[in-house]
N, C-alpha and C positions, 0 to 999 in steps of 0.2 A: 673147905680151904685147907684145913689141917691135913686131911687125907692126901690132897694134891701135893702138898709140900713134902709129905713123907714119901710119896712115890718118886719125887724128884730128889730125895735124900738131902733136903735143905733143912737145917736146924735153926739157922739164924738169918732173918731177912732184914733186920734193922741195921744194915750196913750198906755203904754206897760207893766206896772207892777201893779198887783192888787191882793188883798187878800179878797175882799168882796164887798158888795153893795156900800159902800161909801169909799172904800180904794184904789182908783187909785192913785198911787204914782208918783210924779213929782220931777224932779231935774233939776236945771238950766244947769247942765253939760250934760244932756241927748242929744244924737245925734239922728237924724232922720234916719229911714230906709224906703225906698220907695218900695211899693208893685206894681209890674208891671203886666199887662195883657199879658201873653205869646202869645196870638193870634195876638195882634196888636203892642206890645212893648210899649204901652202907660202906663203912671203911673195911678194907681187906687187911692192910698191914701198913706199917710205917717203915720208912727207909731214911737213913741218915744222908743228908746232902753234903757234897764236897765243900770244903773250905779252901782258902788260898793255900794253906799248908798241905792238905791232903791232895789237892790238884798237883802241887809241885812234887810230892812224893811219887805219885803215879807217873807223871811226865818224866821224871828223872829215871825211873825204872824202865820205862818204854824206850827212852833214848839209849840208855846203857845196854839194854837187851839187843837193840838193833846191831850193835857193834859185832856181836858174836853170831847172831841169827843170819845176817847177810852172808857169812862165810860158810854156812851149811849148804851143801849142794842142793840145788832146787828139787831134784827128785826125792831127796830125804825130807825136805820141808813138806813136800807133798804127802809123805806118810803121816805127818802130824795132822794135816788137814783131813786125810782119810780117816784117822781115828776120831777126829771131831765129828765127822759125818756118822761114824758108827755109834758114837755116844748119843747123838741126836736121834738115831733110829731107835735106840733103846728107850728113850724118853719121849718119843714122838707124841703118843697119846696124852699123857699128863701135861706135857708142856703146851700142846695145842689147846687143851682144856683151860689151862691157866691164861693163855692168850685170850680165849673167849670170855673168861670170867673178868679179866681186867680191862680189856679193850671193848668188848661188847659184840664182836662179830660172832656168827654162829659157830657151833662146835666144828662142823665140817670144814669151814674156812680157817678156823684156828689150827686144826691139824694139817690142813693144806699149806698153811704158812710154814709150819715146821718142815713139811715135805720139801718146800722150796729151799730151805736151808740145807737139807740133805742133798738135794740135787746139785746145788752150787758147790758143795764139798766134793761130790763125785766129779763134777766138771773140772774143778781146780786140781784134783789129783792128776788127771790126764794132762792138764795144762802145764803142770810142773816139769814136764819133759818136752815142752813145745814153745819155749820162749825164743822163737826163731828171729834171726836178724838177716838182712839181705847182704849179698856180696855184689860189688859193682866193679866194672872194668875201669881202670885208671887210664887217663889219657897220656900218662907219663910212662916210659918204658921201665920194666923191672920194678913196678910198684903194685901193691895189692891194697884194695879198698874193701872195707866191710863195715857193718854196723853191729853193735851189740847193745843189750839192755841190762841196766843195773838197778838194784833196789834203790828206792828214794830215801827211806828213813822211817821215822815214826809218822804215821798219818792219822788224821783226825776224822772220826765218823760221827756225825750228828744226825740222829734218826728221828722219825716222826711217830706219832701215836698209832696211826692206822695200820702200819706193819711194824710192830714194836720189836720184832726180832729178825725177820727175813732180810730187811735192808742191811742190818748189821752183817749178816752172813754173806750177802752179795758182795760187800766190800771186804770183809775180813778174810774170807776163805781165799779169795784171789790175792789180796795183799800179802797174806802170810806165805802163800806159794811163791810170790814174787820176791820174798825176802824182807818185806816191811814188817814193822810192828804196828799195832793198832791201839789208839786211845778212843774209847767210845763214850759219847754223851747221849744216853737214851732220852726219850721224851719223859718229861715229868708227869705226864698223864698215864704212863705205863711203866713205872720203875721196877715193879715186882718181877715181871717176865725177864727184864734185863738182868736182875740179880740171879734168877734161875739159870739163865744162859751162861752167865759168868761162872757159876758153880760148875757147870758142865765143862766149860773151857778150862777151868782150874784143874779138874781131874785129869783131863787129857794132857795138860802141860806137866802135871806131876808125874804121869806115867813116862814121859820122855825126859824128865829131869830139867824142865824148862821153867822160866818165869819171865814175865814182862812181854810176852808175845801178844797176848790178848789182855787188854786193860780196860777198866771201866771207871768212870767218874760221873756220878749222878748229881745234878744240881741245877739251879736256876740259870737261865741264859745270861743274866747280868753278871754272874760269877764265873761259871764254867764256860758257857758259850763264848763270851767276850774274850776270855783268856785264850781259848783255843784259836779263834780266828785271827788273833793278834800275836800268836806265839810263833816266832820264827823257827822254832825247833820242829814245827809241823810243816814240811814242804808242800803237803797236800791236805786239803780239807774237803771231805765229801759231805754235802749237806742235802737233806731231804726235808722239805717244808714249803711254806708259802712263798709266793713270788716276792712279797714285801720283805720278808726276812732274808730271802736269797739274794736280793739286791744288796742288803747290808753286809752279808757274808762275802759276796763277790768283791765289793769295794774294799773291805778291810783286808782281805787276803791279797788282793792285787796290789794294794798299797805297799805291802812288804815283798812283792814279787813272788808270792806263793802261787800255787795252782789250786783250782777248785774242780769238783764234779758236782754239778747242781741239778737236782731233780725237784722241780718246782711245780707250779700250778698246771692243771689240765682242764680243758673245757671241751671234752671229747664228744664227737658227733658220729652218728651213723646215718648215712644216706640210704634211703630205701627207694629203689628205682621202680618203674612201672611194671617191670617183668620179674621182680624179686619173688623168691619163695617166702611168702608172708608168714607162714608158720615158723620157718627157720629164723626169720628176722625177729619175730615176736619173742622167741625164747632168748635170743641174744640180747635184745633190748631189756627184757625183764631182769636177767642176771646182771647186766652191765649197770642198770640204774638202781636196782634194789639191793644187790649184793653189798655186804658190809655197810648197809644203810646209806649208800651213796657216799661213803667216806674213803673211797679209793682215789688215788690220783688218776687212775684210768677209768673211773666211773663214767657211764654214758650220761651226758647232761643235755644233749640236744639230739633230736631225731628230725632229719630233713627229709620230708616225704613227698613223693610225686603226687600231684593233685588227683590223679586218677585212682589212687589207692588209699587216699587219706581216710575215707569213711570206714572202709573194711579193716584197715590196720588199727585205727583208733578203737573200734569195737573189740578187736581181738586183745589188744593190750589192756584196755580197761577191764575186760573180763578176767584176764590173767591177774591183774593187780588185785582184784576183789578176792582172789583165792590165796593171796600171800598170807601165811600165818606169821603174826608178829608176837613177840614175847621174849621170855627168858632164853638167851642164846644157847644155853646148855641143854635145853629140852629138845627131845626128838620131834621132828616135824616143823620146827620153827625155821623160817626162811629169812627173817629180818629181826635184828635186835635193836637196842637203843642207840641214840646218838651218844657221843663220848662224854659230853658235858651239858649242863643246863644252858651254858652260853651258846653252844651249837644249835640248840633248839630255838633260842631267841633269834639267832642269825637267820635261820631258815624261815621263821615267821616274818621277819622284817623283809627278806627277799621276796616272799610271796606278796606282801603288801605292795612292794615296788612293782612287781610284775603286773598286778591288777591296775595300778596307776598308769602303767605304760601300755595298756591295751590288752593285757592277758586275760584269758578265760580259763578258770580252773575246770578241767574235765574230770579229774578224779582226785580225791584226798584233800590235803591241805589242812588237816586238823591235828591237834595234839591228842594223845591217848592217855589221859591222866589215870584212868582205871588200871593201866598196866604199870605206870610209873612216870615220874616227872620228865624223863628223857626219851619217852617213846612218842613217835609221830607216825602219821600215815604217809606212805610213799605217795608222791603227788605228781600229777600230769597237768601242764599248763599249755594251752594253745597260745602262741605269741606271734606278733609281727617279727620278721627276721632281724632287722637292724635296730635293736633297742639296747639301752645301756645294760639292763639286768641280764639279758641273754649273753652279753659279752663278758659278764662277770662270773667268776667261779664261786658258787656257794657249795660248801662242803656238807651236803645233805641230800636226801633222796628227792630232789626236784628235777623233773624231766620236762624240757620244753619241746613242743611240737611246732615245726616250721614247715611251710609248703614251698614247692618249686615246680616249674613247668618243663625245664630242660636241664641237661647235665652241666652246662656252663654256668647256669644260675645256681645250681646246687653247690658246685665247687666254690663259687664266689661267696655264697652264704657260709659255707664250711670254713673257709680260710679267713673270714672277716674278723675273727676273734684274736686277741693278742697271744693266746696260749697255743702251743703246738705239740702236744704229747701224742695222743693216740687217736686213731680214726678208723672208720670202716665203711664199706659200701655193700649193700645186698643187691645183687643183680645176676641175671643169667646171660647177659649180653657181654661177650668177650671184649668188644670195642669199648664199651662203657667202663668195664673193669680196668682195662689197660690205660684208659684216659685218666682214671682216678689215681692209678699208681705211677703215672708219668710225672715229669717235671712241671707240667701244667696242672697237675691234680692236687692231691692232698699235700699240704705243707708241714705235715707232722713227722715226727721221728719214727712213728709206727703207723703203718697203713695196712689194713686187712681187707680181704674180700670174702664175703659170706661167713665171717665169724665176727664176734663183737669187739668192743674196745678193751675189755678186761681179760685177764687170764694170760698174760705174757709168759712165754716159756723162757727158762734161764739160758737156753742155747743161743738166743739172739741178743744183741746189744739192746739195752733198755734205756730210753731217754727221749727227749724232745727238742724242739727248736723254739725260737722266739722267747717269750717270757717263761717257757718251761725250763730254760737255762742252758740247753745245748750239751749237757753232760751225758755220758754213757756208762752204764754199769752192767754187770752180769756177763753175758756171753760174747761170742764172736771175738774181736780183738780188743775188747774193753780193758783187758789186762794192761795194755800199753799206758793207760792212764795212771797206773800205780808204779811205773818204772821210768827211768830216765834213759833217753837214747844217746848213744855215743857213736860217732863216726870215726873210724880208724883207718889210717893209711900207713903202710909199711914200705919203706924203700929198701929193697934187697940188692940194689946195684951199688956201684962205686962212684956214681955221678949224683949231682943234685939238680936235676932239671926242674924248672918252675912250671906251674900250671899256666894254661892259656898261651904257652910258647913265649912267655916273657923272658927277655934277656936283661940281666942286671950286672953290669960290669963285665969283666973278662971271666 
């Protein structure tokens, strides 16, 4: 741990609210939060939680910084984001290892998460020269119409434990290029990686003579989260978390006419058709269901299998599951680490009991692994009837439900029956089946793939889902529009004042 912090050039971690290089705020009333290693249960470090006072200090700095930051030309703002990406490249390995240590995902995935941060910075640099608006032809003579995009202000980012730093970057890199400042509330389950990222952002801000662009305030939802979602100084709140909490965020922000980007639950499925490449499907299912111990919003939770290939695919996947190495996520060869908390283990076991009560048959796994640690479990496969309550519920754990179908219409019906709508996939070599799945009568998810799994979204495409997933979009494509306000402009360069729609008003 000490060596990791030295690599990241972090001397003090017992701090939790910051607006810039020399702006770590302290309050005698601050309470400590302990970061634990989920693999061992041992404490890693303590971090000071925000108080009402330190929250106000951070928010004031972010709002004030916006006044000057929005006046910086967008391409020059992009240079700051470029340097943030370069700093993340410099610390990619130790920061990725810190993610693995604190969150429990394997080392390769931790480093991959930091690579996502680097990628979104690269994307945002180019984006800083491409905030395009349309021009329109006016129906009135000698008039010009066009639209332009303006920065919104200070925006709030509330991130989850499973991607403790990448989701911040998805929002912050684009928002900063757009001319917004950012106030970040990271997960209380992973505060240390957030502190590390803030130190990196601080160094970049210092190099450019800036402060208040990237801000952090760590604390309980009842203190920091509630303040953020009810704070009218934040015109936009980006929230990643459960559907239950997303509904609370949506209602609170909408009540004050603010805007939200919501990335909520996922109950992602892969349809395996009768003519699918089963070896390809097996590898995608394994990574989607076991990667990050089933704690991704895009984790594969259901496999809808054509009856003709159920036996063969089940054998392949069970054999693959038996070869998954489980253990300390920082060790070489390990493919699955622990669940993030003891509570997550209890929720997994409770879900398995419900599955059995509702007609489920455990095909593989289902057990705790106390010899490895209290938060280690076996990845589990359960054969289930399609329309059961537990299958429609998202359990944030490595539980994979096998469901059967006889034709593509039935498969799509089973697929779309759940309330969530994030990521989806089909494995087929039939062009007609693939296009049906991708059409308006096919998958109802925000992400739909053919012959690749549900996990591993690239930053170039907009990320997000429908239904109870929230409808938000982050990362690529034109998701940047969510961080700016649109303005339509009309210029009359004539000496007359004609009205639209040919209306005559007096002489």
